[in-house]
N, C-alpha and C positions, 0 to 999 in steps of 0.2 A: 358737388364736392365735399365730402364729409369733413375733411380738415377745417374748411371754412366755415362750416355750420358749427363746429367745434369751437372755432376761435371767436365766432360771433357770440357764442353763448359764454364764453369765459370773460370777455372784456367787461371791466366796470364802467367804462363810458357808454352812453347811450348812442345806439345806432339810430339815425333818422333818414327819413326818406326826403327827397327834394324834387321839386317841379319848377316849371318856368312858365311864361305866358304862351309858349308854343303848345303846350298840352297840359291838361288838368291831371293827368296819370303821371305819377312818379316812377321813373324807370331806373333809378340808381339808389344806392344806399351810401351813406358817408358816415364815418366815425373819425374823431380826431383823438389821439391818445399819445401824450409825452413828446408833442412836437411832430407827430407823423400822422398825415391824414391819409386814411383808407378810403377809397372810392370803389364800390362794387357795382358793376353793371347788373341790372336786375330785371331784365325783359326776357324771361325764358320762352315767351310765346312766340318771339321773333328771333329768337337765339342772339339776342343782343345786337339786332340790327342797328346800323348807325343811320337812323331817320333823323330828320331834323331836329325832332324833340329830344331824342337821345344825345345828339351832339351838342344842343343847346344846353342841356342838363350837366353834361360833362364839363362843358366851359365854365358854367357857373360853379361847379363845384371846385375845379382846378384854380380858378381866379379869385374865388373868395379869399378876402384878407391876403392876397399874395405878398403884400409888403409888410406883414406882421412878423417881427423877427422871431416870434415863438414858432412860426411853422418852419420846419426844418427838411421836410421830406414828404412826397407823395407816393402811394402805390395805388395801382390800378389793375383790378381783376374782375373776375366774373363768379356769380353765384351759381352758374349752369356747370354741372359736373363735366360736360363734354365739349362744350363751346366757350372761347373767349369771347369772340365776335364774328358774325357771319358776313360783316361788311354792311355796304349800303343795302337798305330796304328796296329790293326791286321793284315792289308794287308801287312805289312812290315815283317810279323813274319811266313808266310808259309814256311815250310823247302825246299819245291820243287822250290820256287822262289828265296830265298835269301841266302841258305846255313847256315851251322852251324857256320862258322866264323862270319858271318854277325849278325846272333842271338846273339852270344856273345857279340859283339861290342854294341848292343842295351842295354843290361842289364849293361855292364860296364859303359856305358854313363850314364845310369839311376842312378847307385850307385854313380857315381861322382857328378851327380846333387844334390842328396840327402844329400850326405856328404858336398857339398859345403854350404848347407844351415846350417847344424849343427855346421860346423866350422867357419860360418862367425862371425866377432866379432860384428856386430849389430843384434838387434831383427828382426825377419821376420814374418810378420803377414799373415796368409791365410784369404781371405774374400771369403766366400762360398755363392752363391746363385745358387741353382739347384742341379745337380748331379755331385758327386765326385766319380767315379768308379775306381777300381783296382789301377793302377798306380797313378791315380789322387787323390785317397784315401790316398795312401802313400804319396803323396806331401803334402796333408793336415797334416798328422800325423808328417812330419818331420819338419814342421814350428813350431816356439816358442809359437805362439798364434794363434787361430783360431777362426773367428767370422762367424756366419752362420745365415741365414734367416730361419725362421721356416718351410719353403717349401723345404728346402734342404735335400738331401738324400745322404747316404754313402754306398758304397758296393764294395766286392770284388767278382766278378761274374765269374772269369776266368774259373774255372773247368767246367762251362756250355758250355765253348767253347774248352774245351781240354787241357786247361792250367791252372793248380793250381796257385793261387796267392801267390807264395813263397817270393818273394822280396817285395811285398806290406807287407807281415806278418811280415817281419823283423822291418819296422817301427812302425807297430801297436802293435807288442808284447812289445814294449818299451813305449807304450803310454797308452794302454787300458788292462783290464784284460784278461788273457789267453783264458778263456772260451768264451768270446765274439768274440775274434779272431778265434778261431776254428769254432763257428757258422757262421761267416760271410764268412769265406773261403770255408767251407765244404758245405753250403746251397747256397751261392751266394745271400741270401735274404738281400734286403736293409735295413738300419736301418734309422730312422727318425733323425732329427736334435735334437730333445728334448732328444732322447735315446742316441746320440752320446755325448751330454752335461753331461748326467747322468754317462756315464762311462768314461769321461775324454778325448774323442777325440776332442771335441769342447770346447772352453773357455767359449763361451757365445752365446745365442740364441736370435735373434732380429726379432721382429714381423713385421717390416715394413721397406722399403728402405729408408725413412727420418731417422728413427731412426737408422738403420745400418751406415749411413753417419755420424750421430752425435757420434755414439759410436767409430767410426774409428778416428774421432778427438779427442775424450777423450783419447783413448790409445795411439795415436802418441804423443799427449801433453804431457801425463805422461812420456813417454819415452824421450822426449826432455828435460824435468825438470832435469833428471839425468845426471850424467857424462858418457860419452861413454866408457872412460877407464875402470870404475868401473864395468859397465854393461857387457863389454867385458870379463872381468876377471871371474865375477860371471857366465855368461853363459858357459864359458869354463868348470868350475867347475861342473855345473849342469849335463852336459853330461859326463864329465870324471868320475864321481862317480858311474855311473850306473853299471859298471862292477866290482865295489869294495865291499870288505865285509865291514860291518858297522864300525868295527874298523879302518879299512885303510880309509874308508870314512871320519870319524871324525878327523883322523890325517891329511889327505890331506885339508880337509876343514878348520882345524885350521891353517894350514900353508898358505892357500890361503887368509884368513881373514887378518893374520899378513902382507902378501904381499900387500894386499889391503890398509891396513891402512899406509903403507909405500909409496904408490904412491902420487903424488903431490895432486890429487884431493882427496885422503883419508885424507890428512892432512887438505885440505881446509874444507872438509865437517865437520870434527870434530871441527876446529876452528869456523866455520859459526855457528855450533849449540850452542857452548859455548857462543859466542858473540852475539847470537839471531839475525842473519841477514842472508839473502839469500847468498848461496854459489856462488862463481864466478868460474866456472869450466874452466879449462884448456883443458881438454880431452886429456891431455898427458899420455903417458904410462911410462914416467920417473919417477924414484924413488925421493923422497923429499930430497933436499940436507941437510945433518945435519951439524949444525955448529960446 
């Protein structure tokens, strides 16, 4: 991805590699700049397969200093020009080579990764240029926002290799219409970026790499203008309400808005609006002290 290489060369902050106890090899690059943490999957040999090592390193990078108020947003992308992620590493999944307990460990680790994204207090943005397949497609569906180039493709082709994409379907069912999920998982046929946008898997489709970098800047700047504590509370509710009845969702939604208005930044936001000035966010989760 030429624009990514250009971006890495431009940033003043140092990109660094990270590894974990599961592997001595670093599979990702991480950079943090002005409150935005950029995570780049960098295992081109396996097309960013979600091996246990890759998933553990992603979790480490995502969860590092997660409660630091200076962390405001995370982006997730690939250094590969044509692949976001090819999904699970199928070489790790042959029963006669790894055994049932190791297979269970792979999927447990994957679930922990996806849930760490959903439960993270800051917005996480997937940036896709190329193929997002199987668990790679699941990774996209788990992120809060997804930006894709128009050449990107999304698929869940596991059944073609003898393994139905059951866990990817968990994330997809909560993101796009059921009929689309059934078609994707049963046939394995990829969908285009434009169709992914139409059904809600992708937030926006970008025509060029240059425009993609501009859009990333627009989105991240929009997030940085808001209070971290307000967004964290709101993100938590968005996912919490999915399993509620509409009556319960309205009740909990109302309670959440009251809780929001009692935050220090809730009070500051209202006062700034009334006084016609820009809010000065504290990003604190503390309740406003009543006199």
